[in-house]
C-alpha positions in Angstrom: 0.1 0.1 -0.3 1.3 3.4 -0.8 2.8 5.3 1.9 2.7 8.5 -0.1 -1.2 9.6 0.1 -3.0 10.0 -3.5 -4.1 13.6 -3.5 -6.5 13.3 -6.9 -9.6 13.9 -5.0 -8.3 16.9 -3.2 -10.6 19.6 -3.4 -7.9 21.8 -4.4 -4.5 20.8 -6.3 -2.6 20.1 -3.4 -0.4 17.5 -5.7 1.2 20.6 -7.3 1.9 21.3 -3.8 3.8 17.9 -3.2 5.3 18.1 -6.9 7.0 21.3 -6.1 8.3 20.4 -3.0 9.8 17.1 -4.3 11.6 19.2 -7.4 12.9 21.6 -4.9 14.3 18.9 -2.9 15.7 17.4 -6.2 17.3 20.5 -7.0 19.1 21.0 -3.6 20.8 17.4 -4.7 21.5 17.8 -8.1 23.7 21.1 -6.9 25.6 18.9 -4.8 27.5 16.5 -7.7 28.1 13.3 -7.5 27.6 10.8 -4.7 26.5 12.4 -1.6 25.2 11.5 2.2 22.2 13.1 2.9 22.1 13.3 6.4 18.0 13.8 7.8 16.9 15.7 11.3 15.3 12.3 12.5 11.9 14.0 12.8 11.9 15.4 9.0 12.3 11.6 7.9 8.9 10.8 8.6 7.6 14.1 6.9 10.0 13.8 3.6 8.7 10.3 3.1 5.3 12.1 2.5 6.8 14.1 -0.6 9.3 11.4 -2.1 10.3 7.9 -2.3 13.5 6.8 -1.0 13.9 5.4 -4.9 13.9 8.7 -6.5 16.8 9.8 -3.4 18.7 6.6 -4.9 18.1 7.8 -8.5 19.9 11.1 -7.4 23.1 9.1 -5.8 22.0 9.8 -2.2 23.0 7.6 0.8 20.1 8.5 3.7 21.2 8.5 7.2 19.6 9.8 10.5 21.5 12.7 12.1 22.7 12.0 15.7 25.7 12.6 18.1 27.3 9.5 16.9 29.7 9.8 13.8 28.5 9.4 10.4 28.8 5.9 8.8 29.6 7.0 5.0 32.4 6.8 2.6 30.8 9.9 0.8 33.0 12.9 0.9 29.7 15.0 0.2 27.2 15.6 3.1 24.1 16.9 2.9 22.5 18.1 6.3 18.8 18.6 6.1 17.6 19.8 9.4 15.0 22.4 11.5 16.6 25.2 12.9 16.9 23.6 16.3 20.3 24.6 18.2 20.6 21.2 19.5 20.9 19.7 16.3 23.3 22.3 15.1 25.3 20.5 18.3 25.0 17.1 16.4 26.2 18.7 13.0 29.3 20.4 15.3 30.0 16.9 16.5 29.9 14.9 13.4 32.4 17.9 11.9 35.0 17.6 14.6 35.0 14.0 14.4 35.6 14.0 11.1 38.8 16.6 11.7 39.9 14.7 14.0 40.0 11.4 12.0 41.8 13.7 8.8 38.8 12.8 6.6 38.1 15.9 4.3 34.4 16.4 3.6 32.6 18.8 1.8 29.3 19.9 4.1 26.2 21.2 3.2 23.7 22.4 5.5 19.8 23.3 4.4 17.9 24.2 6.9 14.0 23.7 6.6 11.8 25.9 6.5 14.4 28.6 6.9 17.8 29.6 8.7 17.8 31.4 12.0 21.0 33.7 13.2 20.8 31.6 16.4 21.5 28.3 14.6 24.3 30.0 12.6 25.9 31.5 15.8 26.1 28.0 17.3 28.1 26.8 14.1 30.3 30.0 14.1 30.8 29.6 18.0 31.9 26.0 17.3 34.6 27.6 14.6 33.0 25.0 11.6 31.3 27.6 10.0 33.9 28.6 7.2 33.4 25.0 6.2 29.8 24.9 5.3 27.8 25.8 2.9 24.7 27.0 4.3 21.1 26.8 2.2 17.6 26.7 2.8 14.8 24.1 1.9 11.3 26.1 2.2 9.1 23.3 3.0 6.3 25.0 4.8 3.3 23.1 4.2 3.1 19.0 4.3 0.2 17.3 2.6 -1.1 14.9 5.1 -4.0 13.8 2.7 -6.4 14.9 0.4 -8.2 17.2 2.7 -5.0 17.9 5.8 -2.0 19.8 5.3 0.6 20.0 7.9 3.3 22.8 8.7 5.2 20.3 10.7 5.5 23.0 13.8 5.1 20.5 16.8 6.7 22.9 19.0 4.7 26.1 18.4 1.8 26.1 20.9 4.8 25.7 23.6 7.1 28.5 22.1 4.4 30.9 21.9 3.2 30.4 25.5 6.3 29.8 27.6 8.8 30.7 25.3 7.5 33.7 24.3 8.9 32.7 20.6 6.5 33.6 17.8 8.6 32.9 14.9 6.2 30.1 13.8 3.6 32.5 13.2 5.6 34.2 10.1 6.2 30.6 9.1 2.3 29.8 8.9 1.7 33.2 7.4 4.2 32.6 4.8 2.4 28.9 4.3 -0.6 30.6 3.7 0.5 33.1 1.7 2.4 30.9 -0.5 -0.8 29.2 -1.0 -2.5 32.4 -2.3 0.3 32.5 -4.9 -1.2 29.0 -6.1 -4.8 29.6 -5.7 -5.3 33.2 -5.5 -5.8 36.3 -2.9 -8.2 34.4 0.3 -11.0 37.5 0.4 -12.2 36.6 3.8 -10.2 35.8 6.8 -12.1 35.4 10.3 -9.3 34.4 13.4 -9.9 33.9 17.2 -7.2 33.8 19.4 -3.7 36.0 20.2 -2.0 33.9 17.5 -4.5 34.1 14.8 -5.0 37.6 14.9 -1.0 38.2 14.3 -1.1 35.2 11.9 -3.9 37.5 10.0 -2.0 40.8 10.2 1.2 38.8 9.4 -0.6 37.8 6.1 -1.6 41.4 5.2 1.6 42.9 5.6 3.1 40.0 3.4 0.7 41.1 0.7 1.0 44.6 0.9 4.9 43.8 0.6 4.6 40.8 -2.4 1.2 41.1 -3.4 -0.7 38.2 -5.2 -1.9 39.5 -8.3 -5.7 37.8 -8.6 -6.7 40.3 -11.4 -6.6 37.8 -14.2 -8.5 35.5 -11.4 -12.2 35.3 -11.6 -12.4 33.9 -8.1 -10.5 32.6 -6.0 -10.1 29.0 -5.1 -9.6 29.4 -1.1 -12.9 31.6 -0.5 -12.4 31.4 3.2 -9.5 31.0 5.9 -10.4 30.5 9.3 -7.6 30.8 11.8 -7.9 29.2 15.7 -5.7 29.1 18.4 -5.3 25.9 20.1 -5.7 28.2 23.2 -9.2 29.1 22.6 -10.2 25.2 23.0 -8.0 23.6 25.2 -10.9 21.1 26.8 -11.1 19.3 23.5 -7.5 17.6 22.9 -7.6 16.9 26.6 -10.3 14.3 25.8 -10.4 10.9 24.7 -10.9 10.9 21.1 -13.7 8.0 20.0 -13.2 8.1 16.7 -11.1 5.0 15.0 -8.6 7.1 13.9 -8.5 9.4 17.2 -8.1 5.9 19.3 -5.2 4.4 16.9 -3.7 7.9 17.4 -4.3 7.5 21.2 -3.5 4.3 21.8 -0.7 3.7 19.4 0.7 7.0 18.0 0.1 8.0 14.6 3.3 9.7 13.0 2.6 11.4 9.7 -0.2 9.4 8.2 1.4 6.0 10.0 1.6 3.9 12.8 4.6 1.8 13.8 3.9 -1.3 15.2 4.4 -5.2 16.8 4.2 -7.2 13.3 2.4 -9.7 15.5 -0.8 -7.2 16.1 -1.4 -8.1 12.3 -1.2 -11.5 12.5 2.5 -11.2 10.8 4.8 -14.4 11.6 7.6 -11.5 12.5 7.1 -11.4 16.3 9.2 -8.1 18.0 9.6 -6.7 14.5 7.8 -3.4 13.9 6.1 -2.7 10.9 4.9 0.4 9.5 1.0 0.6 8.5 -0.2 3.7 6.5 -3.2 5.2 7.5 -4.8 7.6 4.5 -7.3 7.7 2.3 -5.7 5.3 -0.4 -6.7 2.9 1.8 -10.7 2.8 0.7 -11.7 0.9 3.9 -9.9 3.0 6.3 -11.6 6.1 4.5 -15.0 4.5 4.8 -14.6 4.2 8.6 -11.6 6.4 10.0 -14.4 9.1 11.2 -16.7 7.1 12.5 -17.3 6.3 16.5 -15.3 3.5 17.3 -18.3 1.3 18.5 -19.9 1.9 15.2 -16.4 0.6 13.1 -16.6 -2.7 15.4 -20.4 -3.3 14.0 -19.2 -2.3 10.0 -16.3 -5.0 10.4 -17.8 -7.4 11.7 -21.0 -6.9 9.0 -18.2 -7.2 5.7 -16.7 -10.4 7.6 -20.4 -12.1 8.1 -21.0 -10.5 4.3 -18.0 -12.4 3.0 -18.0 -15.4 4.9 -21.5 -15.8 3.0 -20.5 -15.1 -0.7 -17.7 -17.6 0.4 -20.0 -20.2 1.4 -22.3 -19.7 -1.8 -19.3 -19.8 -4.2 -18.2 -23.1 -2.8 -22.0 -24.6 -2.9 -23.9 -23.2 -5.7 -22.8 -22.7 -9.9 -21.8 -18.9 -10.7 -22.1 -16.8 -13.3 -18.4 -15.7 -14.7 -20.0 -12.1 -13.6 -20.8 -13.1 -10.4 -17.1 -14.9 -10.1 -15.5 -11.5 -11.0 -17.3 -9.5 -8.3 -16.5 -12.0 -5.9 -12.8 -11.6 -7.0 -13.0 -8.3 -6.6 -14.3 -8.6 -3.0 -11.5 -10.5 -2.6 -8.6 -7.6 -3.6 -10.1 -5.7 -0.3 -9.5 -8.6 1.8 -5.9 -7.3 3.0 -7.4 -4.3 4.0 -10.1 -5.6 6.0 -8.1 -8.1 7.7 -5.6 -5.2 8.7 -8.2 -3.3 10.2 -9.9 -5.8 11.9 -6.6 -6.9 13.4 -6.6 -2.9 14.3 -9.6 -2.8 15.9 -9.2 -6.1 17.9 -6.2 -4.6 19.5 -8.1 -1.4 20.4 -10.3 -3.4 22.2 -8.3 -4.5 24.1 -7.5 -0.9 25.5 -10.8 0.6 25.2 -12.6 -2.4 27.2 -10.4 -1.7 30.5 -11.7 -0.4 33.5 -9.0 2.6 34.0 -9.8 3.9 30.5 -13.9 3.8 31.1 -13.4 5.4 34.1 -11.3 7.9 32.6 -13.7 8.5 29.7 -16.5 8.8 32.6 -14.1 11.3 34.7 -13.8 13.2 31.7 -17.8 13.8 31.2 -18.4 14.3 34.7 -15.4 17.6 34.2 -17.4 18.6 30.9 -20.7 18.8 32.5 -19.1 20.5 35.7 -20.7 18.0 38.4 -19.5 16.3 41.2 -16.2 18.3 42.0 -15.2 16.2 45.0 -15.3 13.0 43.3 -13.4 14.2 40.3 -10.7 15.0 43.2 -10.6 11.8 44.9 -10.3 9.8 41.2 -7.4 12.2 40.5 -5.9 11.7 44.1 -6.6 7.9 43.5 -4.6 7.9 40.1 -1.5 9.8 42.2 -1.6 7.3 44.5 -1.7 4.4 42.3 1.5 5.7 40.0 -0.4 6.1 37.0 1.2 7.5 34.0 2.1 11.1 34.8 0.4 12.6 31.7 -3.2 11.0 32.3 -3.1 12.4 35.8 -2.4 15.7 33.8 -4.8 15.5 31.5 -7.3 15.5 34.4 -5.8 18.1 36.1 -5.5 20.4 33.6 -9.3 19.8 31.9 -10.4 20.6 35.6 -8.2 23.5 35.7 -9.6 25.2 32.1 -12.8 24.3 32.5 -13.1 26.2 36.2 -11.0 29.2 35.5 -8.2 27.4 37.5 -8.2 25.2 40.7 -9.4 26.7 44.2 -6.0 27.4 46.2 -5.7 24.8 48.7 -6.7 22.0 45.7 -3.8 23.6 43.7 -1.0 23.4 46.3 -2.5 20.2 47.5 -1.7 18.2 44.0 1.6 20.1 43.1 2.7 18.8 46.3 1.7 15.5 45.5 2.6 15.4 41.7 5.9 16.4 42.8 6.4 14.2 45.7 4.7 11.1 43.7 6.3 11.5 40.2 9.8 13.0 41.8 10.7 17.1 41.7 12.6 16.6 38.2 8.8 17.6 37.0 9.0 21.1 38.7 10.1 22.7 35.3 7.3 20.3 33.8 4.6 21.9 36.2 6.3 25.4 36.0 5.8 25.4 31.7 1.9 24.7 32.4 1.6 27.2 34.8 3.2 29.6 32.6 1.1 28.5 29.5 -1.8 29.3 32.1 -2.8 25.7 32.1 -2.4 24.5 35.7 -3.4 27.6 37.4 -5.0 28.7 40.8 -8.6 29.9 40.9 -9.0 33.7 40.7 -12.5 34.5 39.2 -15.3 32.7 38.4 -15.6 30.4 35.5 -17.5 30.8 32.2 -17.7 27.8 31.2 -21.5 27.2 32.2 -22.2 29.6 29.8 -19.9 28.5 27.2 -21.4 25.1 27.0 -25.3 26.0 27.2 -24.7 28.6 24.4 -22.7 26.7 22.0 -24.5 23.3 23.4 -21.6 21.3 23.8 -22.6 18.6 25.6 -25.6 16.7 23.4 -27.7 14.5 25.2 -28.3 10.9 24.0 -26.3 11.4 21.3 -26.6 8.3 17.9 -22.9 7.3 17.5 -24.3 4.9 14.4 -26.5 7.6 12.7 -25.4 10.9 14.0 -26.7 14.2 13.3 -24.4 16.3 15.3 -20.7 16.5 15.4 -20.7 15.7 19.2 -20.7 11.5 18.0 -16.9 12.2 17.9 -16.7 12.2 21.6 -20.1 10.0 22.3 -21.9 13.3 23.6 -19.0 16.6 23.4 -19.4 18.6 20.9 -15.6 19.8 20.0 -15.6 23.8 21.1 -13.3 24.7 18.3 -15.2 22.9 15.5 -18.8 24.9 16.9 -16.9 28.1 16.5 -15.8 27.1 12.8 -19.3 26.0 12.1 -20.6 29.5 13.6 -17.6 31.1 11.4 -18.8 29.6 8.2 -22.6 29.7 8.8 -22.7 33.7 9.7 -19.7 34.9 11.0 -18.4 36.0 14.4 -21.0 38.5 15.3 -23.7 36.6 16.5 -21.5 35.1 19.1 -19.5 38.0 20.0 -20.9 37.7 23.4 -18.8 34.3 24.0 -15.9 35.1 22.1 -15.2 37.4 24.7 -15.1 34.7 27.5 -12.9 32.7 25.5 -8.9 33.1 25.3 -7.5 36.0 22.8 -8.8 38.7 20.4 -11.1 37.7 17.4 -11.4 39.2 13.9 -13.0 39.5 11.0 -11.6 40.9 7.5 -12.7 41.0 4.1 -9.4 41.6 2.4 -9.5 44.0 -0.9 -10.5 43.2 -4.5 -8.4 41.5 -6.7 -5.7 44.3 -7.1 -2.5 45.0 -6.4 -3.6 47.3 -3.3 -5.1 45.6 -0.6 -7.0 46.6 1.5 -8.5 45.3 5.0 -11.7 46.3 6.8 -13.6 44.5 9.2 -16.9 43.3 7.8 -19.6 45.4 9.3 -23.8 44.9 8.7 -25.5 42.0 7.8 -23.5 38.8 9.0 -21.8 37.0 5.6 -21.9 33.2 5.4 -19.1 31.4 3.5 -21.1 28.8 2.0 -21.9 30.2 -1.4 -20.0 31.1 -4.8 -21.2 33.0 -7.1 -20.6 30.5 -10.4 -22.5 27.7 -8.2 -19.4 26.2 -7.4 -18.8 24.7 -3.7 -17.2 27.2 -1.4 -13.6 26.0 -0.2 -12.8 26.8 3.2 -9.3 26.7 4.7 -9.2 26.3 8.8 -6.2 26.5 10.2 -5.6 25.5 13.6 -2.7 27.2 15.3 -1.1 25.0 17.9 -2.5 21.5 16.8 -5.6 20.0 15.9 -6.8 16.2 16.9 -8.2 13.6 14.5 -11.4 13.7 16.0 -11.8 17.6 15.1 -10.7 16.5 12.1 -13.4 13.9 11.4 -16.2 16.6 13.0 -14.8 19.2 10.1 -15.3 15.8 7.7 -18.9 15.3 9.3 -20.4 19.2 8.5 -18.5 19.0 5.0 -20.7 16.2 4.2 -24.0 17.4 5.2 -26.3 18.0 2.4 -27.3 21.2 3.7 -23.7 22.9 3.6 -22.7 24.2 0.5 -18.4 24.2 1.3 -15.6 22.0 1.1 -13.1 22.0 4.3 -9.2 21.7 3.9 -7.8 21.5 7.0 -4.4 22.9 8.4 -2.7 22.7 11.5 0.8 23.1 12.8 1.2 19.7 14.1 -1.7 16.6 14.4 -2.0 16.4 18.2 -3.7 14.5 21.1 -3.7 15.2 24.8 -0.6 13.3 25.5 2.0 14.5 22.4 0.5 18.2 22.8 1.1 18.1 27.1 4.4 16.3 25.9 5.8 19.3 24.4 5.8 21.2 27.9 7.1 18.3 29.5 10.8 18.7 30.8 13.1 16.8 32.9 15.7 18.4 35.2 19.6 17.1 35.4 
């Protein structure tokens, strides 16, 4: 099965974006003549596998290695480092170069930064006195198509950098990526943003348009009608809840990384016990595309029905005389057997987690916190988790969920839990707690919570959710409708104006602007008068809305957006872009630090 997802059915030409990125990488490699060793920052490796196949790299005379502190094992005299602009990676490069020098190896070094070079990183190379030995360049990979409706900026630390480190450079990257899209698909006329970072991106985007205008005079209509920018900080409730869609649960328990999971072969019934197998998960797998966005309860039933149907077909084949066309239909069904076997095995493996009492208890507690009930029960449950030494992330997810929905913890509880966490998990986690406090995720209660008003007004808790035949996005969490997606729903239908009072209760400013015409002189003015829907395009096409999550998006939110887009009453297509696809664990891990 293809690791690189098929983008033919994308609502906008994402294939051109991927091909352009591939071409730029090949040009970089061609510029370094002869045989060369491409040394990749490990986190970039999986990203590149969605752009270019290793066979194409081999055609360019490339040996592939991962960057680490260990010396490069290669006979090549030309080394090309492809890295994100992070100081710790510069130290690995320096250690490799110093090691070569000490051995008397003479090599030609090239360092390409993704997506752009930084002064801080070049300073490290200068301080280590190797800058003069290196040719420095850039590989402007700002956007990565993950699937036919999902793009990633691959900025996994963006949320933490903005809230804890005071580093807003990722916001420039996001604006740059959107501006690059505009050069391909036309100036986006409508911008709606909520949150400090999102409003800032909208501002940078307009400055970029003023400095380097997208000339839309030849375009009858831009391909993307609206961009909705949303900070993760505006809704931190959703990623802390356990996702209940098939793809969401695969991410929660097996961790999907750049469109694939790496699991023990035995899970898939392969005879290579102990060996890891990579399973691609994208829309090229037809069965996965059909079931990924469904609630897991329903997925199990569908797989059971498909298996029963195939068994019945097999029985019919062996007991009756079939026509040639019937035989052909049966063989066609057999072709989908590997996909079905794969997902039955994965679903069976997931069931071992979802049926455990601790998972069901955690779900129950999440719903209790969201519904703002029985605080004492919540505190007792969290206290019990700490005393049982359950994973720290599990405890933090519930504590932070409580803190966010209650504008913090009462002082005595805050002090108590802070002390208990350090006592139980070790004082090396003091830096992690400080980071969470600085980000406003774990804090003392200083004001009344607005959660009940937000929950009630936006109808975030939906009773009697039908997961089998859903009529609301709440099916993705079996009763909780993601706050983020309710806001996107509102932004598309009628803009921010009708929910202005609710927006004021959520973190950060909001903005609604119309960007001027299709001329070289951009103008920005706030929409006034009647709220406008973005669902209508003059020539009858479905409008295309780009929804950008600044700080990460979960698979459950992606599923909820796909559900909205598929509704017959909604005349628009959606493309989702995010700094990274996250879940509660991976998002909180970016805040974690150990001292010493």
